[in-house]
N, C-alpha and C positions, 0 to 999 in steps of 0.2 A: 691704433694707426694715430699717427703724427697729424696736426693743421695743414697742414701742407698736404699732406696724402686727402682728406678730406675734404679738402680747396680742390684741391686735383679734381673728387669725383666728384665733385657740383657743377664744376666746371666744364666735364663728360657728358650730364647733363643734360645741360643746356644749350651746350654744344648742338647733341641728337636734337633735342628737339627743338633748334633750330634748321638743321638739317629737312628732320618728321614732318615740317608748314612748308618745307621749299623759300623759302624766304631765304635772304641773302645777306651776306656780312653789312652790307651795307646800308638795308632797309634796319633793320634790327637798332645798330650803332646808330643810325639817325634818330629811333628812337627812345635811343638812353642819353643823346645828347652825347654821345660819341668815337672816333672818327674813328671810320674803316680801320686803319689798322694796327687798334686799339684794340676794337676789338676779337682779328688776325691773333694776333697776340698773344688773348685774354687761348684763345680754342687750340693755338699751337703750341701752347705751354710757356713759354718764355719772359709771360710775363702773368702775376700771379693779379685778379683785380681785389680791391679793397671791394670795404662790408656795400659800400653808396655802391661800387657799380655789379652785385650781386643781386640789389634789392630792383635796380634796374632793368637788368638784367634778366629776371626773371620775370617784372609787367612787361616790360617790351616783349615778351613774349607768348601773355597774357595769364601768368602765373604772379609764384608769391614766395617769398623766402617766410619756412616755420622753422622754429626752434624747437626741438620738445628732448627734455631730460628721461631720463630713466625713472620708471617707479619704484621706488623702497619694500620692499621683501614687507611682507608685513611679520 
């Protein structure tokens, strides 16, 4: 899977979580220190969020970003 596809998958997860919580784009964007239009662009795929935005977005929803590496076979 490409990095862009992975990023879109994470973006979709965050978008679904915002909707699940019943929060508006404006509420979450304000918590992130970003404009509502920016969050809208992230959610509709017309703009990809940078790493800082992903951390802020997850935190605004009460979550966090975790990076995992596959374990090597012994």
